[in-house]
PyMOL commands that place a pseudoatom at each C-alpha (Angstrom):
pseudoatom trace, name=CA, resn=UNK, resi=1, chain=A, elem=C, hetatm=0, pos=[27.358, 105.955, 56.456]
pseudoatom trace, name=CA, resn=UNK, resi=2, chain=A, elem=C, hetatm=0, pos=[27.101, 104.137, 53.137]
pseudoatom trace, name=CA, resn=UNK, resi=3, chain=A, elem=C, hetatm=0, pos=[24.614, 102.114, 51.131]
pseudoatom trace, name=CA, resn=UNK, resi=4, chain=A, elem=C, hetatm=0, pos=[25.163, 98.402, 51.553]
pseudoatom trace, name=CA, resn=UNK, resi=5, chain=A, elem=C, hetatm=0, pos=[24.228, 97.845, 47.877]
pseudoatom trace, name=CA, resn=UNK, resi=6, chain=A, elem=C, hetatm=0, pos=[26.140, 100.456, 45.854]
pseudoatom trace, name=CA, resn=UNK, resi=7, chain=A, elem=C, hetatm=0, pos=[28.340, 102.080, 48.432]
pseudoatom trace, name=CA, resn=UNK, resi=8, chain=A, elem=C, hetatm=0, pos=[26.930, 105.563, 47.938]
pseudoatom trace, name=CA, resn=UNK, resi=9, chain=A, elem=C, hetatm=0, pos=[27.116, 107.893, 50.913]
pseudoatom trace, name=CA, resn=UNK, resi=10, chain=A, elem=C, hetatm=0, pos=[23.828, 108.287, 52.780]
pseudoatom trace, name=CA, resn=UNK, resi=11, chain=A, elem=C, hetatm=0, pos=[22.613, 111.275, 54.711]
pseudoatom trace, name=CA, resn=UNK, resi=12, chain=A, elem=C, hetatm=0, pos=[22.026, 110.862, 58.424]
pseudoatom trace, name=CA, resn=UNK, resi=13, chain=A, elem=C, hetatm=0, pos=[18.535, 109.445, 58.998]
pseudoatom trace, name=CA, resn=UNK, resi=14, chain=A, elem=C, hetatm=0, pos=[18.006, 108.475, 55.337]
pseudoatom trace, name=CA, resn=UNK, resi=15, chain=A, elem=C, hetatm=0, pos=[15.651, 105.553, 54.842]
pseudoatom trace, name=CA, resn=UNK, resi=16, chain=A, elem=C, hetatm=0, pos=[16.577, 104.877, 51.177]
pseudoatom trace, name=CA, resn=UNK, resi=17, chain=A, elem=C, hetatm=0, pos=[19.689, 105.225, 49.065]
pseudoatom trace, name=CA, resn=UNK, resi=18, chain=A, elem=C, hetatm=0, pos=[19.275, 108.330, 46.776]
pseudoatom trace, name=CA, resn=UNK, resi=19, chain=A, elem=C, hetatm=0, pos=[21.321, 106.588, 44.077]
pseudoatom trace, name=CA, resn=UNK, resi=20, chain=A, elem=C, hetatm=0, pos=[19.909, 103.049, 43.817]
pseudoatom trace, name=CA, resn=UNK, resi=21, chain=A, elem=C, hetatm=0, pos=[16.841, 103.206, 46.100]
pseudoatom trace, name=CA, resn=UNK, resi=22, chain=A, elem=C, hetatm=0, pos=[17.946, 100.341, 48.375]
pseudoatom trace, name=CA, resn=UNK, resi=23, chain=A, elem=C, hetatm=0, pos=[16.378, 100.587, 51.866]
pseudoatom trace, name=CA, resn=UNK, resi=24, chain=A, elem=C, hetatm=0, pos=[18.792, 101.614, 54.565]
pseudoatom trace, name=CA, resn=UNK, resi=25, chain=A, elem=C, hetatm=0, pos=[18.493, 98.507, 56.815]
pseudoatom trace, name=CA, resn=UNK, resi=26, chain=A, elem=C, hetatm=0, pos=[20.554, 96.715, 59.499]
pseudoatom trace, name=CA, resn=UNK, resi=27, chain=A, elem=C, hetatm=0, pos=[21.343, 99.902, 61.329]
pseudoatom trace, name=CA, resn=UNK, resi=28, chain=A, elem=C, hetatm=0, pos=[22.217, 102.223, 58.359]
pseudoatom trace, name=CA, resn=UNK, resi=29, chain=A, elem=C, hetatm=0, pos=[19.415, 104.611, 59.364]
pseudoatom trace, name=CA, resn=UNK, resi=30, chain=A, elem=C, hetatm=0, pos=[20.622, 104.481, 62.940]
pseudoatom trace, name=CA, resn=UNK, resi=31, chain=A, elem=C, hetatm=0, pos=[24.149, 105.740, 62.277]
pseudoatom trace, name=CA, resn=UNK, resi=32, chain=A, elem=C, hetatm=0, pos=[26.345, 102.677, 61.688]
pseudoatom trace, name=CA, resn=UNK, resi=33, chain=A, elem=C, hetatm=0, pos=[29.695, 104.379, 61.137]
pseudoatom trace, name=CA, resn=UNK, resi=34, chain=A, elem=C, hetatm=0, pos=[31.311, 101.196, 59.848]
pseudoatom trace, name=CA, resn=UNK, resi=35, chain=A, elem=C, hetatm=0, pos=[28.803, 100.742, 56.999]
pseudoatom trace, name=CA, resn=UNK, resi=36, chain=A, elem=C, hetatm=0, pos=[30.151, 99.216, 53.812]
pseudoatom trace, name=CA, resn=UNK, resi=37, chain=A, elem=C, hetatm=0, pos=[33.870, 99.824, 53.732]
pseudoatom trace, name=CA, resn=UNK, resi=38, chain=A, elem=C, hetatm=0, pos=[35.877, 97.825, 51.271]
pseudoatom trace, name=CA, resn=UNK, resi=39, chain=A, elem=C, hetatm=0, pos=[34.062, 94.576, 52.055]
pseudoatom trace, name=CA, resn=UNK, resi=40, chain=A, elem=C, hetatm=0, pos=[34.852, 94.634, 55.767]
pseudoatom trace, name=CA, resn=UNK, resi=41, chain=A, elem=C, hetatm=0, pos=[33.411, 91.627, 57.645]
pseudoatom trace, name=CA, resn=UNK, resi=42, chain=A, elem=C, hetatm=0, pos=[30.213, 92.358, 59.542]
pseudoatom trace, name=CA, resn=UNK, resi=43, chain=A, elem=C, hetatm=0, pos=[30.539, 92.633, 63.292]
pseudoatom trace, name=CA, resn=UNK, resi=44, chain=A, elem=C, hetatm=0, pos=[29.912, 89.232, 64.930]
pseudoatom trace, name=CA, resn=UNK, resi=45, chain=A, elem=C, hetatm=0, pos=[27.452, 89.271, 67.818]
pseudoatom trace, name=CA, resn=UNK, resi=46, chain=A, elem=C, hetatm=0, pos=[29.072, 88.539, 71.159]
pseudoatom trace, name=CA, resn=UNK, resi=47, chain=A, elem=C, hetatm=0, pos=[28.369, 85.031, 72.399]
pseudoatom trace, name=CA, resn=UNK, resi=48, chain=A, elem=C, hetatm=0, pos=[26.326, 84.803, 75.554]
pseudoatom trace, name=CA, resn=UNK, resi=49, chain=A, elem=C, hetatm=0, pos=[27.077, 82.388, 78.404]
pseudoatom trace, name=CA, resn=UNK, resi=50, chain=A, elem=C, hetatm=0, pos=[25.186, 79.073, 78.038]
pseudoatom trace, name=CA, resn=UNK, resi=51, chain=A, elem=C, hetatm=0, pos=[22.704, 79.827, 80.829]
pseudoatom trace, name=CA, resn=UNK, resi=52, chain=A, elem=C, hetatm=0, pos=[19.950, 77.779, 79.170]
pseudoatom trace, name=CA, resn=UNK, resi=53, chain=A, elem=C, hetatm=0, pos=[22.154, 74.683, 78.871]
pseudoatom trace, name=CA, resn=UNK, resi=54, chain=A, elem=C, hetatm=0, pos=[23.307, 75.025, 82.485]
pseudoatom trace, name=CA, resn=UNK, resi=55, chain=A, elem=C, hetatm=0, pos=[19.688, 75.350, 83.620]
pseudoatom trace, name=CA, resn=UNK, resi=56, chain=A, elem=C, hetatm=0, pos=[18.651, 72.225, 81.726]
pseudoatom trace, name=CA, resn=UNK, resi=57, chain=A, elem=C, hetatm=0, pos=[21.524, 70.243, 83.237]
pseudoatom trace, name=CA, resn=UNK, resi=58, chain=A, elem=C, hetatm=0, pos=[20.495, 71.397, 86.722]
pseudoatom trace, name=CA, resn=UNK, resi=59, chain=A, elem=C, hetatm=0, pos=[16.897, 70.314, 86.078]
pseudoatom trace, name=CA, resn=UNK, resi=60, chain=A, elem=C, hetatm=0, pos=[18.047, 66.887, 84.879]
pseudoatom trace, name=CA, resn=UNK, resi=61, chain=A, elem=C, hetatm=0, pos=[20.196, 66.443, 87.996]
pseudoatom trace, name=CA, resn=UNK, resi=62, chain=A, elem=C, hetatm=0, pos=[17.274, 67.342, 90.279]
pseudoatom trace, name=CA, resn=UNK, resi=63, chain=A, elem=C, hetatm=0, pos=[14.956, 64.938, 88.442]
pseudoatom trace, name=CA, resn=UNK, resi=64, chain=A, elem=C, hetatm=0, pos=[17.492, 62.109, 88.781]
pseudoatom trace, name=CA, resn=UNK, resi=65, chain=A, elem=C, hetatm=0, pos=[17.852, 62.756, 92.520]
pseudoatom trace, name=CA, resn=UNK, resi=66, chain=A, elem=C, hetatm=0, pos=[14.084, 62.815, 93.033]
pseudoatom trace, name=CA, resn=UNK, resi=67, chain=A, elem=C, hetatm=0, pos=[13.605, 59.606, 91.044]
pseudoatom trace, name=CA, resn=UNK, resi=68, chain=A, elem=C, hetatm=0, pos=[16.353, 57.911, 93.019]
pseudoatom trace, name=CA, resn=UNK, resi=69, chain=A, elem=C, hetatm=0, pos=[14.653, 58.901, 96.265]
pseudoatom trace, name=CA, resn=UNK, resi=70, chain=A, elem=C, hetatm=0, pos=[11.248, 57.698, 95.092]
pseudoatom trace, name=CA, resn=UNK, resi=71, chain=A, elem=C, hetatm=0, pos=[12.561, 54.433, 93.666]
pseudoatom trace, name=CA, resn=UNK, resi=72, chain=A, elem=C, hetatm=0, pos=[14.616, 53.884, 96.778]
pseudoatom trace, name=CA, resn=UNK, resi=73, chain=A, elem=C, hetatm=0, pos=[11.419, 53.914, 98.836]
pseudoatom trace, name=CA, resn=UNK, resi=74, chain=A, elem=C, hetatm=0, pos=[9.138, 52.039, 96.474]
pseudoatom trace, name=CA, resn=UNK, resi=75, chain=A, elem=C, hetatm=0, pos=[11.541, 49.437, 95.097]
pseudoatom trace, name=CA, resn=UNK, resi=76, chain=A, elem=C, hetatm=0, pos=[13.944, 48.827, 97.921]
pseudoatom trace, name=CA, resn=UNK, resi=77, chain=A, elem=C, hetatm=0, pos=[11.602, 49.540, 100.810]
pseudoatom trace, name=CA, resn=UNK, resi=78, chain=A, elem=C, hetatm=0, pos=[12.451, 51.282, 104.069]
pseudoatom trace, name=CA, resn=UNK, resi=79, chain=A, elem=C, hetatm=0, pos=[16.057, 50.820, 105.104]
pseudoatom trace, name=CA, resn=UNK, resi=80, chain=A, elem=C, hetatm=0, pos=[15.269, 50.046, 108.720]
pseudoatom trace, name=CA, resn=UNK, resi=81, chain=A, elem=C, hetatm=0, pos=[13.346, 46.930, 107.660]
pseudoatom trace, name=CA, resn=UNK, resi=82, chain=A, elem=C, hetatm=0, pos=[16.427, 45.300, 106.156]
pseudoatom trace, name=CA, resn=UNK, resi=83, chain=A, elem=C, hetatm=0, pos=[17.842, 43.710, 109.346]
pseudoatom trace, name=CA, resn=UNK, resi=84, chain=A, elem=C, hetatm=0, pos=[14.412, 42.192, 110.129]
pseudoatom trace, name=CA, resn=UNK, resi=85, chain=A, elem=C, hetatm=0, pos=[14.248, 40.824, 106.600]
pseudoatom trace, name=CA, resn=UNK, resi=86, chain=A, elem=C, hetatm=0, pos=[17.760, 39.360, 106.897]
pseudoatom trace, name=CA, resn=UNK, resi=87, chain=A, elem=C, hetatm=0, pos=[16.950, 37.734, 110.237]
pseudoatom trace, name=CA, resn=UNK, resi=88, chain=A, elem=C, hetatm=0, pos=[13.793, 36.074, 108.875]
pseudoatom trace, name=CA, resn=UNK, resi=89, chain=A, elem=C, hetatm=0, pos=[15.530, 35.018, 105.663]
pseudoatom trace, name=CA, resn=UNK, resi=90, chain=A, elem=C, hetatm=0, pos=[18.463, 33.557, 107.594]
pseudoatom trace, name=CA, resn=UNK, resi=91, chain=A, elem=C, hetatm=0, pos=[16.150, 31.502, 109.810]
pseudoatom trace, name=CA, resn=UNK, resi=92, chain=A, elem=C, hetatm=0, pos=[14.105, 30.313, 106.823]
pseudoatom trace, name=CA, resn=UNK, resi=93, chain=A, elem=C, hetatm=0, pos=[17.205, 29.248, 104.895]
pseudoatom trace, name=CA, resn=UNK, resi=94, chain=A, elem=C, hetatm=0, pos=[19.027, 28.114, 108.051]
pseudoatom trace, name=CA, resn=UNK, resi=95, chain=A, elem=C, hetatm=0, pos=[21.937, 30.329, 107.007]
pseudoatom trace, name=CA, resn=UNK, resi=96, chain=A, elem=C, hetatm=0, pos=[24.025, 31.610, 109.899]
pseudoatom trace, name=CA, resn=UNK, resi=97, chain=A, elem=C, hetatm=0, pos=[25.864, 34.163, 107.770]
pseudoatom trace, name=CA, resn=UNK, resi=98, chain=A, elem=C, hetatm=0, pos=[22.619, 35.880, 106.762]
pseudoatom trace, name=CA, resn=UNK, resi=99, chain=A, elem=C, hetatm=0, pos=[21.391, 35.840, 110.361]
pseudoatom trace, name=CA, resn=UNK, resi=100, chain=A, elem=C, hetatm=0, pos=[24.551, 37.540, 111.627]
pseudoatom trace, name=CA, resn=UNK, resi=101, chain=A, elem=C, hetatm=0, pos=[24.286, 40.189, 108.889]
pseudoatom trace, name=CA, resn=UNK, resi=102, chain=A, elem=C, hetatm=0, pos=[21.311, 41.550, 110.845]
pseudoatom trace, name=CA, resn=UNK, resi=103, chain=A, elem=C, hetatm=0, pos=[23.707, 42.642, 113.613]
pseudoatom trace, name=CA, resn=UNK, resi=104, chain=A, elem=C, hetatm=0, pos=[26.515, 45.197, 113.716]
pseudoatom trace, name=CA, resn=UNK, resi=105, chain=A, elem=C, hetatm=0, pos=[30.173, 44.211, 113.685]
pseudoatom trace, name=CA, resn=UNK, resi=106, chain=A, elem=C, hetatm=0, pos=[30.523, 45.383, 117.295]
pseudoatom trace, name=CA, resn=UNK, resi=107, chain=A, elem=C, hetatm=0, pos=[27.639, 43.107, 118.311]
pseudoatom trace, name=CA, resn=UNK, resi=108, chain=A, elem=C, hetatm=0, pos=[29.193, 40.142, 116.503]
pseudoatom trace, name=CA, resn=UNK, resi=109, chain=A, elem=C, hetatm=0, pos=[32.534, 40.804, 118.225]
pseudoatom trace, name=CA, resn=UNK, resi=110, chain=A, elem=C, hetatm=0, pos=[30.730, 40.838, 121.591]
pseudoatom trace, name=CA, resn=UNK, resi=111, chain=A, elem=C, hetatm=0, pos=[29.095, 37.500, 120.711]
pseudoatom trace, name=CA, resn=UNK, resi=112, chain=A, elem=C, hetatm=0, pos=[32.529, 36.092, 119.886]
pseudoatom trace, name=CA, resn=UNK, resi=113, chain=A, elem=C, hetatm=0, pos=[34.002, 37.334, 123.177]
pseudoatom trace, name=CA, resn=UNK, resi=114, chain=A, elem=C, hetatm=0, pos=[31.155, 35.966, 125.310]
pseudoatom trace, name=CA, resn=UNK, resi=115, chain=A, elem=C, hetatm=0, pos=[30.862, 32.601, 123.562]
pseudoatom trace, name=CA, resn=UNK, resi=116, chain=A, elem=C, hetatm=0, pos=[34.528, 31.955, 122.838]
pseudoatom trace, name=CA, resn=UNK, resi=117, chain=A, elem=C, hetatm=0, pos=[33.665, 31.166, 119.212]
pseudoatom trace, name=CA, resn=UNK, resi=118, chain=A, elem=C, hetatm=0, pos=[34.800, 33.034, 116.128]
pseudoatom trace, name=CA, resn=UNK, resi=119, chain=A, elem=C, hetatm=0, pos=[32.336, 34.336, 113.545]
pseudoatom trace, name=CA, resn=UNK, resi=120, chain=A, elem=C, hetatm=0, pos=[32.421, 31.194, 111.406]
pseudoatom trace, name=CA, resn=UNK, resi=121, chain=A, elem=C, hetatm=0, pos=[31.807, 28.993, 114.458]
pseudoatom trace, name=CA, resn=UNK, resi=122, chain=A, elem=C, hetatm=0, pos=[28.833, 31.180, 115.423]
pseudoatom trace, name=CA, resn=UNK, resi=123, chain=A, elem=C, hetatm=0, pos=[27.365, 30.782, 111.940]
pseudoatom trace, name=CA, resn=UNK, resi=124, chain=A, elem=C, hetatm=0, pos=[27.775, 27.000, 112.084]
pseudoatom trace, name=CA, resn=UNK, resi=125, chain=A, elem=C, hetatm=0, pos=[26.296, 26.827, 115.592]
pseudoatom trace, name=CA, resn=UNK, resi=126, chain=A, elem=C, hetatm=0, pos=[23.200, 28.788, 114.508]
pseudoatom trace, name=CA, resn=UNK, resi=127, chain=A, elem=C, hetatm=0, pos=[22.699, 26.589, 111.461]
pseudoatom trace, name=CA, resn=UNK, resi=128, chain=A, elem=C, hetatm=0, pos=[22.956, 23.434, 113.562]
pseudoatom trace, name=CA, resn=UNK, resi=129, chain=A, elem=C, hetatm=0, pos=[20.510, 24.863, 116.124]
pseudoatom trace, name=CA, resn=UNK, resi=130, chain=A, elem=C, hetatm=0, pos=[17.860, 25.654, 113.521]
pseudoatom trace, name=CA, resn=UNK, resi=131, chain=A, elem=C, hetatm=0, pos=[18.439, 22.340, 111.758]
pseudoatom trace, name=CA, resn=UNK, resi=132, chain=A, elem=C, hetatm=0, pos=[17.731, 20.588, 115.057]
pseudoatom trace, name=CA, resn=UNK, resi=133, chain=A, elem=C, hetatm=0, pos=[14.632, 22.743, 115.689]
pseudoatom trace, name=CA, resn=UNK, resi=134, chain=A, elem=C, hetatm=0, pos=[13.140, 21.879, 112.303]
pseudoatom trace, name=CA, resn=UNK, resi=135, chain=A, elem=C, hetatm=0, pos=[14.001, 18.188, 112.354]
pseudoatom trace, name=CA, resn=UNK, resi=136, chain=A, elem=C, hetatm=0, pos=[10.938, 17.024, 114.329]
pseudoatom trace, name=CA, resn=UNK, resi=137, chain=A, elem=C, hetatm=0, pos=[8.100, 15.012, 112.843]
pseudoatom trace, name=CA, resn=UNK, resi=138, chain=A, elem=C, hetatm=0, pos=[5.936, 18.099, 112.359]
pseudoatom trace, name=CA, resn=UNK, resi=139, chain=A, elem=C, hetatm=0, pos=[8.642, 19.788, 110.308]
pseudoatom trace, name=CA, resn=UNK, resi=140, chain=A, elem=C, hetatm=0, pos=[10.328, 16.872, 108.572]
pseudoatom trace, name=CA, resn=UNK, resi=141, chain=A, elem=C, hetatm=0, pos=[10.231, 17.203, 104.773]
pseudoatom trace, name=CA, resn=UNK, resi=142, chain=A, elem=C, hetatm=0, pos=[7.884, 20.156, 105.146]
pseudoatom trace, name=CA, resn=UNK, resi=143, chain=A, elem=C, hetatm=0, pos=[8.011, 23.266, 103.007]
pseudoatom trace, name=CA, resn=UNK, resi=144, chain=A, elem=C, hetatm=0, pos=[8.615, 26.037, 105.537]
pseudoatom trace, name=CA, resn=UNK, resi=145, chain=A, elem=C, hetatm=0, pos=[8.022, 29.707, 104.808]
pseudoatom trace, name=CA, resn=UNK, resi=146, chain=A, elem=C, hetatm=0, pos=[8.503, 32.605, 107.183]
pseudoatom trace, name=CA, resn=UNK, resi=147, chain=A, elem=C, hetatm=0, pos=[6.839, 35.951, 106.660]
pseudoatom trace, name=CA, resn=UNK, resi=148, chain=A, elem=C, hetatm=0, pos=[6.833, 39.154, 108.658]
pseudoatom trace, name=CA, resn=UNK, resi=149, chain=A, elem=C, hetatm=0, pos=[4.780, 42.298, 108.756]
pseudoatom trace, name=CA, resn=UNK, resi=150, chain=A, elem=C, hetatm=0, pos=[5.679, 45.522, 110.503]
pseudoatom trace, name=CA, resn=UNK, resi=151, chain=A, elem=C, hetatm=0, pos=[2.474, 46.610, 112.183]
pseudoatom trace, name=CA, resn=UNK, resi=152, chain=A, elem=C, hetatm=0, pos=[3.843, 49.843, 113.602]
pseudoatom trace, name=CA, resn=UNK, resi=153, chain=A, elem=C, hetatm=0, pos=[7.057, 51.876, 113.521]
pseudoatom trace, name=CA, resn=UNK, resi=154, chain=A, elem=C, hetatm=0, pos=[8.047, 54.453, 116.100]
pseudoatom trace, name=CA, resn=UNK, resi=155, chain=A, elem=C, hetatm=0, pos=[10.994, 56.793, 115.660]
pseudoatom trace, name=CA, resn=UNK, resi=156, chain=A, elem=C, hetatm=0, pos=[13.032, 57.031, 118.846]
pseudoatom trace, name=CA, resn=UNK, resi=157, chain=A, elem=C, hetatm=0, pos=[14.377, 60.364, 120.078]
pseudoatom trace, name=CA, resn=UNK, resi=158, chain=A, elem=C, hetatm=0, pos=[17.852, 61.335, 121.300]
pseudoatom trace, name=CA, resn=UNK, resi=159, chain=A, elem=C, hetatm=0, pos=[17.106, 60.321, 124.892]
pseudoatom trace, name=CA, resn=UNK, resi=160, chain=A, elem=C, hetatm=0, pos=[15.947, 56.865, 123.770]
pseudoatom trace, name=CA, resn=UNK, resi=161, chain=A, elem=C, hetatm=0, pos=[19.082, 56.478, 121.660]
pseudoatom trace, name=CA, resn=UNK, resi=162, chain=A, elem=C, hetatm=0, pos=[21.267, 57.452, 124.622]
pseudoatom trace, name=CA, resn=UNK, resi=163, chain=A, elem=C, hetatm=0, pos=[19.511, 54.807, 126.761]
pseudoatom trace, name=CA, resn=UNK, resi=164, chain=A, elem=C, hetatm=0, pos=[20.170, 52.136, 124.109]
pseudoatom trace, name=CA, resn=UNK, resi=165, chain=A, elem=C, hetatm=0, pos=[23.848, 53.102, 123.884]
pseudoatom trace, name=CA, resn=UNK, resi=166, chain=A, elem=C, hetatm=0, pos=[24.165, 52.924, 127.687]
pseudoatom trace, name=CA, resn=UNK, resi=167, chain=A, elem=C, hetatm=0, pos=[22.448, 49.528, 127.872]
pseudoatom trace, name=CA, resn=UNK, resi=168, chain=A, elem=C, hetatm=0, pos=[24.659, 48.077, 125.134]
pseudoatom trace, name=CA, resn=UNK, resi=169, chain=A, elem=C, hetatm=0, pos=[27.723, 49.340, 126.948]
pseudoatom trace, name=CA, resn=UNK, resi=170, chain=A, elem=C, hetatm=0, pos=[26.631, 48.140, 130.400]
pseudoatom trace, name=CA, resn=UNK, resi=171, chain=A, elem=C, hetatm=0, pos=[25.263, 44.693, 129.516]
pseudoatom trace, name=CA, resn=UNK, resi=172, chain=A, elem=C, hetatm=0, pos=[27.186, 43.703, 126.387]
pseudoatom trace, name=CA, resn=UNK, resi=173, chain=A, elem=C, hetatm=0, pos=[30.237, 45.978, 126.574]
pseudoatom trace, name=CA, resn=UNK, resi=174, chain=A, elem=C, hetatm=0, pos=[29.277, 47.210, 123.091]
pseudoatom trace, name=CA, resn=UNK, resi=175, chain=A, elem=C, hetatm=0, pos=[30.111, 50.797, 122.200]
pseudoatom trace, name=CA, resn=UNK, resi=176, chain=A, elem=C, hetatm=0, pos=[27.947, 52.039, 119.352]
pseudoatom trace, name=CA, resn=UNK, resi=177, chain=A, elem=C, hetatm=0, pos=[27.620, 55.513, 117.879]
pseudoatom trace, name=CA, resn=UNK, resi=178, chain=A, elem=C, hetatm=0, pos=[23.920, 55.376, 116.970]
pseudoatom trace, name=CA, resn=UNK, resi=179, chain=A, elem=C, hetatm=0, pos=[22.609, 58.068, 114.606]
pseudoatom trace, name=CA, resn=UNK, resi=180, chain=A, elem=C, hetatm=0, pos=[18.968, 56.891, 114.540]
pseudoatom trace, name=CA, resn=UNK, resi=181, chain=A, elem=C, hetatm=0, pos=[16.746, 54.215, 116.053]
pseudoatom trace, name=CA, resn=UNK, resi=182, chain=A, elem=C, hetatm=0, pos=[13.234, 52.826, 115.652]
pseudoatom trace, name=CA, resn=UNK, resi=183, chain=A, elem=C, hetatm=0, pos=[10.937, 50.572, 117.625]
pseudoatom trace, name=CA, resn=UNK, resi=184, chain=A, elem=C, hetatm=0, pos=[9.096, 48.119, 115.393]
pseudoatom trace, name=CA, resn=UNK, resi=185, chain=A, elem=C, hetatm=0, pos=[6.038, 46.052, 116.226]
pseudoatom trace, name=CA, resn=UNK, resi=186, chain=A, elem=C, hetatm=0, pos=[6.560, 42.935, 114.133]
pseudoatom trace, name=CA, resn=UNK, resi=187, chain=A, elem=C, hetatm=0, pos=[4.284, 39.968, 113.443]
pseudoatom trace, name=CA, resn=UNK, resi=188, chain=A, elem=C, hetatm=0, pos=[6.189, 36.873, 112.292]
pseudoatom trace, name=CA, resn=UNK, resi=189, chain=A, elem=C, hetatm=0, pos=[4.218, 34.009, 110.758]
pseudoatom trace, name=CA, resn=UNK, resi=190, chain=A, elem=C, hetatm=0, pos=[5.304, 30.457, 109.968]
pseudoatom trace, name=CA, resn=UNK, resi=191, chain=A, elem=C, hetatm=0, pos=[3.692, 28.608, 107.043]
pseudoatom trace, name=CA, resn=UNK, resi=192, chain=A, elem=C, hetatm=0, pos=[4.025, 24.853, 106.688]
pseudoatom trace, name=CA, resn=UNK, resi=193, chain=A, elem=C, hetatm=0, pos=[3.267, 23.525, 103.221]
pseudoatom trace, name=CA, resn=UNK, resi=194, chain=A, elem=C, hetatm=0, pos=[1.384, 26.732, 102.511]
pseudoatom trace, name=CA, resn=UNK, resi=195, chain=A, elem=C, hetatm=0, pos=[-0.778, 26.604, 105.650]
pseudoatom trace, name=CA, resn=UNK, resi=196, chain=A, elem=C, hetatm=0, pos=[-0.374, 29.057, 108.480]
pseudoatom trace, name=CA, resn=UNK, resi=197, chain=A, elem=C, hetatm=0, pos=[1.066, 27.184, 111.438]
pseudoatom trace, name=CA, resn=UNK, resi=198, chain=A, elem=C, hetatm=0, pos=[1.964, 29.842, 113.984]
pseudoatom trace, name=CA, resn=UNK, resi=199, chain=A, elem=C, hetatm=0, pos=[2.457, 33.560, 114.418]
pseudoatom trace, name=CA, resn=UNK, resi=200, chain=A, elem=C, hetatm=0, pos=[4.247, 35.603, 117.025]
pseudoatom trace, name=CA, resn=UNK, resi=201, chain=A, elem=C, hetatm=0, pos=[4.237, 39.287, 117.879]
pseudoatom trace, name=CA, resn=UNK, resi=202, chain=A, elem=C, hetatm=0, pos=[7.448, 40.963, 118.940]
pseudoatom trace, name=CA, resn=UNK, resi=203, chain=A, elem=C, hetatm=0, pos=[8.743, 44.467, 119.569]
pseudoatom trace, name=CA, resn=UNK, resi=204, chain=A, elem=C, hetatm=0, pos=[12.195, 44.828, 118.079]
pseudoatom trace, name=CA, resn=UNK, resi=205, chain=A, elem=C, hetatm=0, pos=[14.467, 47.858, 118.104]
pseudoatom trace, name=CA, resn=UNK, resi=206, chain=A, elem=C, hetatm=0, pos=[16.657, 48.654, 115.115]
pseudoatom trace, name=CA, resn=UNK, resi=207, chain=A, elem=C, hetatm=0, pos=[19.609, 51.033, 115.261]
pseudoatom trace, name=CA, resn=UNK, resi=208, chain=A, elem=C, hetatm=0, pos=[21.491, 52.921, 112.574]
pseudoatom trace, name=CA, resn=UNK, resi=209, chain=A, elem=C, hetatm=0, pos=[25.281, 52.717, 112.828]
pseudoatom trace, name=CA, resn=UNK, resi=210, chain=A, elem=C, hetatm=0, pos=[27.657, 54.101, 110.188]
pseudoatom trace, name=CA, resn=UNK, resi=211, chain=A, elem=C, hetatm=0, pos=[24.771, 54.562, 107.773]
pseudoatom trace, name=CA, resn=UNK, resi=212, chain=A, elem=C, hetatm=0, pos=[23.426, 50.985, 108.085]
pseudoatom trace, name=CA, resn=UNK, resi=213, chain=A, elem=C, hetatm=0, pos=[20.540, 49.529, 110.077]
pseudoatom trace, name=CA, resn=UNK, resi=214, chain=A, elem=C, hetatm=0, pos=[20.965, 46.645, 112.519]
pseudoatom trace, name=CA, resn=UNK, resi=215, chain=A, elem=C, hetatm=0, pos=[18.947, 44.881, 115.197]
pseudoatom trace, name=CA, resn=UNK, resi=216, chain=A, elem=C, hetatm=0, pos=[19.552, 45.960, 118.766]
pseudoatom trace, name=CA, resn=UNK, resi=217, chain=A, elem=C, hetatm=0, pos=[20.431, 42.590, 120.348]
pseudoatom trace, name=CA, resn=UNK, resi=218, chain=A, elem=C, hetatm=0, pos=[19.105, 43.614, 123.759]
pseudoatom trace, name=CA, resn=UNK, resi=219, chain=A, elem=C, hetatm=0, pos=[15.608, 44.040, 122.299]
pseudoatom trace, name=CA, resn=UNK, resi=220, chain=A, elem=C, hetatm=0, pos=[15.568, 40.321, 121.470]
pseudoatom trace, name=CA, resn=UNK, resi=221, chain=A, elem=C, hetatm=0, pos=[15.956, 39.316, 125.114]
for i in range(1, 221): cmd.bond("trace and resi %d" % i, "trace and resi %d" % (i + 1))
show_as sticks, trace
zoom trace
């Protein structure tokens, strides 16, 4: 091995160069056979896989997923409440399209078959019905507001879901592949010009079909 400063040959285990006194560092004392040879480039350390970067990316992904789950619950509320919200909003705004959005496509098709109306006719018929209901003296020119509160929510098991599917098939000729269902105790309140006018309690079932929640029409009977 050789001195990195003057190139003099060093004895094995030497700590200093006998010629110039330079300390034998960077592996000279440990037997670096390459040493200082005609200005040869020092050996480059082998690059290690970017495990740290991969770990940080994984952490970021997990944090994003967790935040999405939390925000989904706190900002957007529980998914099974959406059809109830749409039903109330549709009645309040007398909008048949919003009302029908609370029901599955198979339910709407069954309504069309039984009534002889198409979807647009059903929307118009609902709007006319609610317009007539709210045209009396007590409601005329009044500011109406409808609110709901879910007092209790019960998750239904596989047997309950099978019963709902059978009932829909037997009574409405609706064939649904239901992945989840809940029974909701709902209080609906009507406010007229800011004053509470009436409230009603109802038990409504909601079903999950193709990843979306809808009202079970039989539960409204």
